[in-house]
Biotite code that builds the C-alpha atoms (Angstrom):
import biotite.structure as struc

atoms = struc.array([
    struc.Atom([-19.165, -32.729, -17.159], chain_id="A", res_id=1, res_name="UNK", atom_name="CA", element="C"),
    struc.Atom([-15.679, -31.110, -18.682], chain_id="A", res_id=2, res_name="UNK", atom_name="CA", element="C"),
    struc.Atom([-15.411, -28.068, -20.609], chain_id="A", res_id=3, res_name="UNK", atom_name="CA", element="C"),
    struc.Atom([-13.377, -28.699, -24.074], chain_id="A", res_id=4, res_name="UNK", atom_name="CA", element="C"),
    struc.Atom([-10.091, -27.349, -22.502], chain_id="A", res_id=5, res_name="UNK", atom_name="CA", element="C"),
    struc.Atom([-10.565, -29.654, -19.433], chain_id="A", res_id=6, res_name="UNK", atom_name="CA", element="C"),
    struc.Atom([-11.263, -32.537, -21.511], chain_id="A", res_id=7, res_name="UNK", atom_name="CA", element="C"),
    struc.Atom([-7.865, -31.885, -23.640], chain_id="A", res_id=8, res_name="UNK", atom_name="CA", element="C"),
    struc.Atom([-5.989, -31.829, -20.443], chain_id="A", res_id=9, res_name="UNK", atom_name="CA", element="C"),
    struc.Atom([-7.331, -34.857, -19.191], chain_id="A", res_id=10, res_name="UNK", atom_name="CA", element="C"),
    struc.Atom([-7.397, -37.289, -22.176], chain_id="A", res_id=11, res_name="UNK", atom_name="CA", element="C"),
    struc.Atom([-4.263, -38.974, -23.807], chain_id="A", res_id=12, res_name="UNK", atom_name="CA", element="C"),
    struc.Atom([-6.405, -39.615, -26.909], chain_id="A", res_id=13, res_name="UNK", atom_name="CA", element="C"),
    struc.Atom([-7.887, -37.044, -29.366], chain_id="A", res_id=14, res_name="UNK", atom_name="CA", element="C"),
    struc.Atom([-11.677, -36.957, -29.900], chain_id="A", res_id=15, res_name="UNK", atom_name="CA", element="C"),
    struc.Atom([-13.974, -35.241, -32.299], chain_id="A", res_id=16, res_name="UNK", atom_name="CA", element="C"),
    struc.Atom([-16.926, -34.860, -29.678], chain_id="A", res_id=17, res_name="UNK", atom_name="CA", element="C"),
    struc.Atom([-18.900, -31.698, -30.410], chain_id="A", res_id=18, res_name="UNK", atom_name="CA", element="C"),
    struc.Atom([-18.740, -29.035, -27.865], chain_id="A", res_id=19, res_name="UNK", atom_name="CA", element="C"),
    struc.Atom([-21.866, -28.535, -25.112], chain_id="A", res_id=20, res_name="UNK", atom_name="CA", element="C"),
    struc.Atom([-22.573, -25.572, -26.757], chain_id="A", res_id=21, res_name="UNK", atom_name="CA", element="C"),
    struc.Atom([-22.727, -27.014, -30.401], chain_id="A", res_id=22, res_name="UNK", atom_name="CA", element="C"),
    struc.Atom([-24.981, -29.740, -28.944], chain_id="A", res_id=23, res_name="UNK", atom_name="CA", element="C"),
    struc.Atom([-27.642, -27.170, -27.651], chain_id="A", res_id=24, res_name="UNK", atom_name="CA", element="C"),
    struc.Atom([-27.339, -24.686, -30.176], chain_id="A", res_id=25, res_name="UNK", atom_name="CA", element="C"),
    struc.Atom([-30.356, -25.957, -32.254], chain_id="A", res_id=26, res_name="UNK", atom_name="CA", element="C"),
    struc.Atom([-32.632, -25.750, -29.126], chain_id="A", res_id=27, res_name="UNK", atom_name="CA", element="C"),
    struc.Atom([-31.399, -21.969, -28.362], chain_id="A", res_id=28, res_name="UNK", atom_name="CA", element="C"),
    struc.Atom([-31.871, -21.029, -31.879], chain_id="A", res_id=29, res_name="UNK", atom_name="CA", element="C"),
    struc.Atom([-35.336, -22.147, -31.927], chain_id="A", res_id=30, res_name="UNK", atom_name="CA", element="C"),
    struc.Atom([-36.000, -19.868, -28.616], chain_id="A", res_id=31, res_name="UNK", atom_name="CA", element="C"),
    struc.Atom([-33.630, -17.244, -29.621], chain_id="A", res_id=32, res_name="UNK", atom_name="CA", element="C"),
    struc.Atom([-36.108, -14.437, -28.823], chain_id="A", res_id=33, res_name="UNK", atom_name="CA", element="C"),
    struc.Atom([-37.235, -15.550, -25.453], chain_id="A", res_id=34, res_name="UNK", atom_name="CA", element="C"),
    struc.Atom([-36.196, -14.724, -22.147], chain_id="A", res_id=35, res_name="UNK", atom_name="CA", element="C"),
    struc.Atom([-33.065, -16.485, -20.275], chain_id="A", res_id=36, res_name="UNK", atom_name="CA", element="C"),
    struc.Atom([-34.866, -18.687, -17.992], chain_id="A", res_id=37, res_name="UNK", atom_name="CA", element="C"),
    struc.Atom([-37.364, -19.837, -20.882], chain_id="A", res_id=38, res_name="UNK", atom_name="CA", element="C"),
    struc.Atom([-34.468, -20.550, -23.107], chain_id="A", res_id=39, res_name="UNK", atom_name="CA", element="C"),
    struc.Atom([-32.815, -22.894, -20.368], chain_id="A", res_id=40, res_name="UNK", atom_name="CA", element="C"),
    struc.Atom([-36.127, -24.441, -19.584], chain_id="A", res_id=41, res_name="UNK", atom_name="CA", element="C"),
    struc.Atom([-36.536, -25.211, -23.337], chain_id="A", res_id=42, res_name="UNK", atom_name="CA", element="C"),
    struc.Atom([-32.991, -26.680, -23.543], chain_id="A", res_id=43, res_name="UNK", atom_name="CA", element="C"),
    struc.Atom([-33.796, -28.771, -20.556], chain_id="A", res_id=44, res_name="UNK", atom_name="CA", element="C"),
    struc.Atom([-36.897, -30.113, -21.724], chain_id="A", res_id=45, res_name="UNK", atom_name="CA", element="C"),
    struc.Atom([-35.554, -31.163, -25.233], chain_id="A", res_id=46, res_name="UNK", atom_name="CA", element="C"),
    struc.Atom([-32.034, -32.557, -24.155], chain_id="A", res_id=47, res_name="UNK", atom_name="CA", element="C"),
    struc.Atom([-31.474, -33.106, -20.343], chain_id="A", res_id=48, res_name="UNK", atom_name="CA", element="C"),
    struc.Atom([-35.161, -34.536, -20.024], chain_id="A", res_id=49, res_name="UNK", atom_name="CA", element="C"),
    struc.Atom([-35.392, -36.486, -22.874], chain_id="A", res_id=50, res_name="UNK", atom_name="CA", element="C"),
    struc.Atom([-31.858, -37.810, -23.150], chain_id="A", res_id=51, res_name="UNK", atom_name="CA", element="C"),
    struc.Atom([-31.108, -38.166, -19.425], chain_id="A", res_id=52, res_name="UNK", atom_name="CA", element="C"),
    struc.Atom([-33.436, -38.441, -16.500], chain_id="A", res_id=53, res_name="UNK", atom_name="CA", element="C"),
    struc.Atom([-36.485, -39.641, -18.519], chain_id="A", res_id=54, res_name="UNK", atom_name="CA", element="C"),
    struc.Atom([-34.279, -42.397, -20.083], chain_id="A", res_id=55, res_name="UNK", atom_name="CA", element="C"),
    struc.Atom([-32.911, -43.641, -16.724], chain_id="A", res_id=56, res_name="UNK", atom_name="CA", element="C"),
    struc.Atom([-36.327, -43.275, -15.044], chain_id="A", res_id=57, res_name="UNK", atom_name="CA", element="C"),
    struc.Atom([-37.719, -45.378, -17.862], chain_id="A", res_id=58, res_name="UNK", atom_name="CA", element="C"),
    struc.Atom([-34.857, -48.071, -17.388], chain_id="A", res_id=59, res_name="UNK", atom_name="CA", element="C"),
    struc.Atom([-35.001, -48.077, -13.800], chain_id="A", res_id=60, res_name="UNK", atom_name="CA", element="C"),
    struc.Atom([-38.794, -48.503, -13.597], chain_id="A", res_id=61, res_name="UNK", atom_name="CA", element="C"),
    struc.Atom([-38.785, -51.159, -16.302], chain_id="A", res_id=62, res_name="UNK", atom_name="CA", element="C"),
    struc.Atom([-35.759, -53.508, -14.715], chain_id="A", res_id=63, res_name="UNK", atom_name="CA", element="C"),
    struc.Atom([-38.003, -53.609, -11.574], chain_id="A", res_id=64, res_name="UNK", atom_name="CA", element="C"),
    struc.Atom([-41.542, -54.370, -13.803], chain_id="A", res_id=65, res_name="UNK", atom_name="CA", element="C"),
    struc.Atom([-42.818, -51.048, -12.674], chain_id="A", res_id=66, res_name="UNK", atom_name="CA", element="C"),
    struc.Atom([-44.794, -48.956, -14.902], chain_id="A", res_id=67, res_name="UNK", atom_name="CA", element="C"),
    struc.Atom([-43.500, -45.413, -14.713], chain_id="A", res_id=68, res_name="UNK", atom_name="CA", element="C"),
    struc.Atom([-45.958, -42.241, -15.158], chain_id="A", res_id=69, res_name="UNK", atom_name="CA", element="C"),
    struc.Atom([-45.032, -38.584, -15.441], chain_id="A", res_id=70, res_name="UNK", atom_name="CA", element="C"),
    struc.Atom([-48.423, -36.865, -14.904], chain_id="A", res_id=71, res_name="UNK", atom_name="CA", element="C"),
    struc.Atom([-46.897, -33.196, -15.248], chain_id="A", res_id=72, res_name="UNK", atom_name="CA", element="C"),
    struc.Atom([-45.681, -33.955, -18.730], chain_id="A", res_id=73, res_name="UNK", atom_name="CA", element="C"),
    struc.Atom([-49.365, -34.640, -19.570], chain_id="A", res_id=74, res_name="UNK", atom_name="CA", element="C"),
    struc.Atom([-50.002, -32.564, -22.983], chain_id="A", res_id=75, res_name="UNK", atom_name="CA", element="C"),
    struc.Atom([-52.748, -30.346, -21.256], chain_id="A", res_id=76, res_name="UNK", atom_name="CA", element="C"),
    struc.Atom([-50.457, -29.607, -18.337], chain_id="A", res_id=77, res_name="UNK", atom_name="CA", element="C"),
    struc.Atom([-47.532, -28.618, -20.451], chain_id="A", res_id=78, res_name="UNK", atom_name="CA", element="C"),
    struc.Atom([-49.908, -26.493, -22.675], chain_id="A", res_id=79, res_name="UNK", atom_name="CA", element="C"),
    struc.Atom([-50.976, -24.555, -19.419], chain_id="A", res_id=80, res_name="UNK", atom_name="CA", element="C"),
    struc.Atom([-47.296, -24.239, -18.412], chain_id="A", res_id=81, res_name="UNK", atom_name="CA", element="C"),
    struc.Atom([-46.250, -23.011, -21.377], chain_id="A", res_id=82, res_name="UNK", atom_name="CA", element="C"),
    struc.Atom([-48.735, -19.940, -20.953], chain_id="A", res_id=83, res_name="UNK", atom_name="CA", element="C"),
    struc.Atom([-47.372, -19.122, -17.285], chain_id="A", res_id=84, res_name="UNK", atom_name="CA", element="C"),
    struc.Atom([-45.615, -15.887, -17.056], chain_id="A", res_id=85, res_name="UNK", atom_name="CA", element="C"),
    struc.Atom([-41.719, -15.957, -16.016], chain_id="A", res_id=86, res_name="UNK", atom_name="CA", element="C"),
    struc.Atom([-42.813, -14.238, -12.750], chain_id="A", res_id=87, res_name="UNK", atom_name="CA", element="C"),
    struc.Atom([-45.196, -16.991, -11.659], chain_id="A", res_id=88, res_name="UNK", atom_name="CA", element="C"),
    struc.Atom([-42.363, -19.832, -12.813], chain_id="A", res_id=89, res_name="UNK", atom_name="CA", element="C"),
    struc.Atom([-39.586, -18.624, -11.047], chain_id="A", res_id=90, res_name="UNK", atom_name="CA", element="C"),
    struc.Atom([-38.645, -15.553, -8.671], chain_id="A", res_id=91, res_name="UNK", atom_name="CA", element="C"),
    struc.Atom([-36.446, -14.549, -5.913], chain_id="A", res_id=92, res_name="UNK", atom_name="CA", element="C"),
    struc.Atom([-38.822, -16.121, -3.451], chain_id="A", res_id=93, res_name="UNK", atom_name="CA", element="C"),
    struc.Atom([-38.441, -19.820, -4.936], chain_id="A", res_id=94, res_name="UNK", atom_name="CA", element="C"),
    struc.Atom([-38.805, -21.996, -7.727], chain_id="A", res_id=95, res_name="UNK", atom_name="CA", element="C"),
    struc.Atom([-41.969, -23.482, -9.430], chain_id="A", res_id=96, res_name="UNK", atom_name="CA", element="C"),
    struc.Atom([-44.062, -20.566, -7.738], chain_id="A", res_id=97, res_name="UNK", atom_name="CA", element="C"),
    struc.Atom([-47.162, -21.025, -9.373], chain_id="A", res_id=98, res_name="UNK", atom_name="CA", element="C"),
    struc.Atom([-47.035, -24.733, -8.276], chain_id="A", res_id=99, res_name="UNK", atom_name="CA", element="C"),
    struc.Atom([-46.634, -24.018, -5.145], chain_id="A", res_id=100, res_name="UNK", atom_name="CA", element="C"),
    struc.Atom([-49.402, -21.628, -4.522], chain_id="A", res_id=101, res_name="UNK", atom_name="CA", element="C"),
    struc.Atom([-51.763, -24.187, -6.175], chain_id="A", res_id=102, res_name="UNK", atom_name="CA", element="C"),
    struc.Atom([-50.332, -26.638, -3.786], chain_id="A", res_id=103, res_name="UNK", atom_name="CA", element="C"),
    struc.Atom([-51.412, -24.747, -0.889], chain_id="A", res_id=104, res_name="UNK", atom_name="CA", element="C"),
    struc.Atom([-54.958, -25.352, -1.575], chain_id="A", res_id=105, res_name="UNK", atom_name="CA", element="C"),
    struc.Atom([-54.526, -28.922, -0.954], chain_id="A", res_id=106, res_name="UNK", atom_name="CA", element="C"),
    struc.Atom([-51.706, -29.282, 1.448], chain_id="A", res_id=107, res_name="UNK", atom_name="CA", element="C"),
    struc.Atom([-49.852, -27.648, 4.389], chain_id="A", res_id=108, res_name="UNK", atom_name="CA", element="C"),
    struc.Atom([-47.343, -24.767, 3.868], chain_id="A", res_id=109, res_name="UNK", atom_name="CA", element="C"),
    struc.Atom([-44.543, -27.101, 5.114], chain_id="A", res_id=110, res_name="UNK", atom_name="CA", element="C"),
    struc.Atom([-45.209, -29.436, 2.380], chain_id="A", res_id=111, res_name="UNK", atom_name="CA", element="C"),
    struc.Atom([-45.673, -26.858, -0.255], chain_id="A", res_id=112, res_name="UNK", atom_name="CA", element="C"),
    struc.Atom([-42.968, -24.764, 0.295], chain_id="A", res_id=113, res_name="UNK", atom_name="CA", element="C"),
    struc.Atom([-40.485, -27.418, 0.878], chain_id="A", res_id=114, res_name="UNK", atom_name="CA", element="C"),
    struc.Atom([-37.179, -27.120, -0.790], chain_id="A", res_id=115, res_name="UNK", atom_name="CA", element="C"),
    struc.Atom([-36.891, -28.917, -4.307], chain_id="A", res_id=116, res_name="UNK", atom_name="CA", element="C"),
    struc.Atom([-35.009, -32.292, -3.964], chain_id="A", res_id=117, res_name="UNK", atom_name="CA", element="C"),
    struc.Atom([-34.270, -34.758, -6.809], chain_id="A", res_id=118, res_name="UNK", atom_name="CA", element="C"),
    struc.Atom([-32.687, -38.290, -5.911], chain_id="A", res_id=119, res_name="UNK", atom_name="CA", element="C"),
    struc.Atom([-29.327, -37.618, -5.465], chain_id="A", res_id=120, res_name="UNK", atom_name="CA", element="C"),
    struc.Atom([-26.683, -40.387, -4.525], chain_id="A", res_id=121, res_name="UNK", atom_name="CA", element="C"),
    struc.Atom([-24.313, -38.938, -1.842], chain_id="A", res_id=122, res_name="UNK", atom_name="CA", element="C"),
    struc.Atom([-21.360, -39.508, -3.980], chain_id="A", res_id=123, res_name="UNK", atom_name="CA", element="C"),
    struc.Atom([-20.069, -36.008, -2.912], chain_id="A", res_id=124, res_name="UNK", atom_name="CA", element="C"),
    struc.Atom([-19.872, -37.236, 0.646], chain_id="A", res_id=125, res_name="UNK", atom_name="CA", element="C"),
    struc.Atom([-18.647, -40.874, -0.339], chain_id="A", res_id=126, res_name="UNK", atom_name="CA", element="C"),
    struc.Atom([-15.639, -39.806, -2.021], chain_id="A", res_id=127, res_name="UNK", atom_name="CA", element="C"),
    struc.Atom([-14.137, -37.839, 0.886], chain_id="A", res_id=128, res_name="UNK", atom_name="CA", element="C"),
    struc.Atom([-14.265, -41.261, 2.994], chain_id="A", res_id=129, res_name="UNK", atom_name="CA", element="C"),
    struc.Atom([-11.274, -43.188, 2.644], chain_id="A", res_id=130, res_name="UNK", atom_name="CA", element="C"),
    struc.Atom([-12.883, -46.094, 1.876], chain_id="A", res_id=131, res_name="UNK", atom_name="CA", element="C"),
    struc.Atom([-14.201, -44.773, -1.251], chain_id="A", res_id=132, res_name="UNK", atom_name="CA", element="C"),
    struc.Atom([-11.450, -42.542, -2.065], chain_id="A", res_id=133, res_name="UNK", atom_name="CA", element="C"),
    struc.Atom([-9.122, -45.811, -2.162], chain_id="A", res_id=134, res_name="UNK", atom_name="CA", element="C"),
    struc.Atom([-11.426, -47.561, -4.171], chain_id="A", res_id=135, res_name="UNK", atom_name="CA", element="C"),
    struc.Atom([-11.934, -44.773, -6.978], chain_id="A", res_id=136, res_name="UNK", atom_name="CA", element="C"),
    struc.Atom([-7.721, -44.004, -6.876], chain_id="A", res_id=137, res_name="UNK", atom_name="CA", element="C"),
    struc.Atom([-7.181, -47.590, -7.362], chain_id="A", res_id=138, res_name="UNK", atom_name="CA", element="C"),
    struc.Atom([-9.215, -47.195, -10.736], chain_id="A", res_id=139, res_name="UNK", atom_name="CA", element="C"),
    struc.Atom([-7.684, -43.882, -11.366], chain_id="A", res_id=140, res_name="UNK", atom_name="CA", element="C"),
    struc.Atom([-4.205, -45.244, -11.418], chain_id="A", res_id=141, res_name="UNK", atom_name="CA", element="C"),
    struc.Atom([-4.854, -48.564, -13.038], chain_id="A", res_id=142, res_name="UNK", atom_name="CA", element="C"),
    struc.Atom([-3.943, -50.081, -16.482], chain_id="A", res_id=143, res_name="UNK", atom_name="CA", element="C"),
    struc.Atom([-7.456, -49.114, -17.949], chain_id="A", res_id=144, res_name="UNK", atom_name="CA", element="C"),
    struc.Atom([-6.861, -45.249, -17.101], chain_id="A", res_id=145, res_name="UNK", atom_name="CA", element="C"),
    struc.Atom([-3.628, -45.373, -18.230], chain_id="A", res_id=146, res_name="UNK", atom_name="CA", element="C"),
    struc.Atom([-4.701, -46.110, -21.685], chain_id="A", res_id=147, res_name="UNK", atom_name="CA", element="C"),
    struc.Atom([-7.019, -43.038, -21.896], chain_id="A", res_id=148, res_name="UNK", atom_name="CA", element="C"),
    struc.Atom([-6.360, -40.536, -19.335], chain_id="A", res_id=149, res_name="UNK", atom_name="CA", element="C"),
    struc.Atom([-3.370, -38.580, -17.798], chain_id="A", res_id=150, res_name="UNK", atom_name="CA", element="C"),
    struc.Atom([-3.859, -40.392, -14.441], chain_id="A", res_id=151, res_name="UNK", atom_name="CA", element="C"),
    struc.Atom([-2.054, -37.708, -12.427], chain_id="A", res_id=152, res_name="UNK", atom_name="CA", element="C"),
    struc.Atom([-4.768, -35.231, -13.360], chain_id="A", res_id=153, res_name="UNK", atom_name="CA", element="C"),
    struc.Atom([-7.449, -37.630, -12.562], chain_id="A", res_id=154, res_name="UNK", atom_name="CA", element="C"),
    struc.Atom([-5.881, -38.031, -8.964], chain_id="A", res_id=155, res_name="UNK", atom_name="CA", element="C"),
    struc.Atom([-5.592, -34.125, -8.612], chain_id="A", res_id=156, res_name="UNK", atom_name="CA", element="C"),
    struc.Atom([-9.366, -33.962, -9.219], chain_id="A", res_id=157, res_name="UNK", atom_name="CA", element="C"),
    struc.Atom([-9.930, -36.807, -6.559], chain_id="A", res_id=158, res_name="UNK", atom_name="CA", element="C"),
    struc.Atom([-7.520, -35.224, -3.745], chain_id="A", res_id=159, res_name="UNK", atom_name="CA", element="C"),
    struc.Atom([-9.064, -31.705, -4.383], chain_id="A", res_id=160, res_name="UNK", atom_name="CA", element="C"),
    struc.Atom([-12.341, -32.833, -3.792], chain_id="A", res_id=161, res_name="UNK", atom_name="CA", element="C"),
    struc.Atom([-11.331, -34.851, -0.715], chain_id="A", res_id=162, res_name="UNK", atom_name="CA", element="C"),
    struc.Atom([-9.173, -31.903, 0.842], chain_id="A", res_id=163, res_name="UNK", atom_name="CA", element="C"),
    struc.Atom([-12.367, -29.665, 0.087], chain_id="A", res_id=164, res_name="UNK", atom_name="CA", element="C"),
    struc.Atom([-10.747, -27.539, -2.264], chain_id="A", res_id=165, res_name="UNK", atom_name="CA", element="C"),
    struc.Atom([-13.220, -27.967, -5.075], chain_id="A", res_id=166, res_name="UNK", atom_name="CA", element="C"),
    struc.Atom([-16.574, -30.218, -5.610], chain_id="A", res_id=167, res_name="UNK", atom_name="CA", element="C"),
    struc.Atom([-15.246, -32.666, -8.429], chain_id="A", res_id=168, res_name="UNK", atom_name="CA", element="C"),
    struc.Atom([-17.897, -35.261, -7.422], chain_id="A", res_id=169, res_name="UNK", atom_name="CA", element="C"),
    struc.Atom([-19.698, -35.602, -10.639], chain_id="A", res_id=170, res_name="UNK", atom_name="CA", element="C"),
    struc.Atom([-16.257, -35.312, -12.873], chain_id="A", res_id=171, res_name="UNK", atom_name="CA", element="C"),
    struc.Atom([-14.942, -37.992, -10.622], chain_id="A", res_id=172, res_name="UNK", atom_name="CA", element="C"),
    struc.Atom([-18.000, -40.229, -10.932], chain_id="A", res_id=173, res_name="UNK", atom_name="CA", element="C"),
    struc.Atom([-18.158, -39.601, -14.817], chain_id="A", res_id=174, res_name="UNK", atom_name="CA", element="C"),
    struc.Atom([-14.764, -41.032, -15.375], chain_id="A", res_id=175, res_name="UNK", atom_name="CA", element="C"),
    struc.Atom([-14.882, -43.825, -12.583], chain_id="A", res_id=176, res_name="UNK", atom_name="CA", element="C"),
    struc.Atom([-18.162, -45.004, -14.131], chain_id="A", res_id=177, res_name="UNK", atom_name="CA", element="C"),
    struc.Atom([-16.401, -45.161, -17.768], chain_id="A", res_id=178, res_name="UNK", atom_name="CA", element="C"),
    struc.Atom([-13.526, -47.220, -16.311], chain_id="A", res_id=179, res_name="UNK", atom_name="CA", element="C"),
    struc.Atom([-15.772, -49.580, -14.264], chain_id="A", res_id=180, res_name="UNK", atom_name="CA", element="C"),
    struc.Atom([-17.916, -49.903, -17.759], chain_id="A", res_id=181, res_name="UNK", atom_name="CA", element="C"),
    struc.Atom([-14.857, -50.545, -19.813], chain_id="A", res_id=182, res_name="UNK", atom_name="CA", element="C"),
    struc.Atom([-13.304, -53.029, -17.379], chain_id="A", res_id=183, res_name="UNK", atom_name="CA", element="C"),
    struc.Atom([-16.747, -54.810, -17.621], chain_id="A", res_id=184, res_name="UNK", atom_name="CA", element="C"),
    struc.Atom([-16.940, -54.831, -21.381], chain_id="A", res_id=185, res_name="UNK", atom_name="CA", element="C"),
    struc.Atom([-13.716, -54.578, -22.803], chain_id="A", res_id=186, res_name="UNK", atom_name="CA", element="C"),
    struc.Atom([-11.097, -55.960, -20.270], chain_id="A", res_id=187, res_name="UNK", atom_name="CA", element="C"),
    struc.Atom([-9.425, -59.133, -21.857], chain_id="A", res_id=188, res_name="UNK", atom_name="CA", element="C"),
    struc.Atom([-9.076, -60.702, -18.695], chain_id="A", res_id=189, res_name="UNK", atom_name="CA", element="C"),
    struc.Atom([-12.911, -59.952, -17.881], chain_id="A", res_id=190, res_name="UNK", atom_name="CA", element="C"),
    struc.Atom([-14.088, -61.191, -21.074], chain_id="A", res_id=191, res_name="UNK", atom_name="CA", element="C"),
    struc.Atom([-12.042, -64.534, -20.594], chain_id="A", res_id=192, res_name="UNK", atom_name="CA", element="C"),
    struc.Atom([-13.663, -65.054, -17.122], chain_id="A", res_id=193, res_name="UNK", atom_name="CA", element="C"),
    struc.Atom([-17.107, -64.492, -18.583], chain_id="A", res_id=194, res_name="UNK", atom_name="CA", element="C"),
    struc.Atom([-16.645, -66.905, -21.372], chain_id="A", res_id=195, res_name="UNK", atom_name="CA", element="C"),
    struc.Atom([-15.326, -69.378, -19.140], chain_id="A", res_id=196, res_name="UNK", atom_name="CA", element="C"),
    struc.Atom([-18.359, -69.173, -16.570], chain_id="A", res_id=197, res_name="UNK", atom_name="CA", element="C"),
    struc.Atom([-20.753, -69.478, -19.769], chain_id="A", res_id=198, res_name="UNK", atom_name="CA", element="C"),
    struc.Atom([-19.169, -72.385, -21.053], chain_id="A", res_id=199, res_name="UNK", atom_name="CA", element="C"),
    struc.Atom([-19.218, -74.205, -17.737], chain_id="A", res_id=200, res_name="UNK", atom_name="CA", element="C"),
    struc.Atom([-22.875, -73.204, -17.357], chain_id="A", res_id=201, res_name="UNK", atom_name="CA", element="C"),
    struc.Atom([-23.285, -74.737, -20.974], chain_id="A", res_id=202, res_name="UNK", atom_name="CA", element="C"),
    struc.Atom([-21.441, -77.969, -19.848], chain_id="A", res_id=203, res_name="UNK", atom_name="CA", element="C"),
])
């Protein structure tokens, strides 16, 4: 979510975390002779899809006793997809061009041509509302945040987003979820409360 220079400005502590470019370089190296779109798709398949969205989908479905299937990742489908020329994958008209054309055989134009939409949570909108802005600001100026971050910079991210100067929603959410996670598992007060509840149940 943050560039290396942004990371240095926002963190109080030093980190030896690799740069995003270093992480994806091995994937780019494997397709260095391909066009830019193919390169990006290859990185998405091997980094973002495997380490992010498929992982989340698996966890969420299993947590609710559901068995998830991903038919477009079938080996035969993928083998065919890899042979589709660039002009039929993405063009100025739209994305997933070949798939949309194929879909027209079975469904109305309205459905086949519908804009791509994932499963977004409207944090961008929520963070502009006073209720959620205040919840996040309390975390951003709290004791845990003071340990790791220059909190005035966190608040600026939040204020700039609320005032429409920038869309910082994903950056804000990343820091906020870290703070909630840390508070849950490393905050002494939280741990003490958890231990007391566990002891009470055992008794």
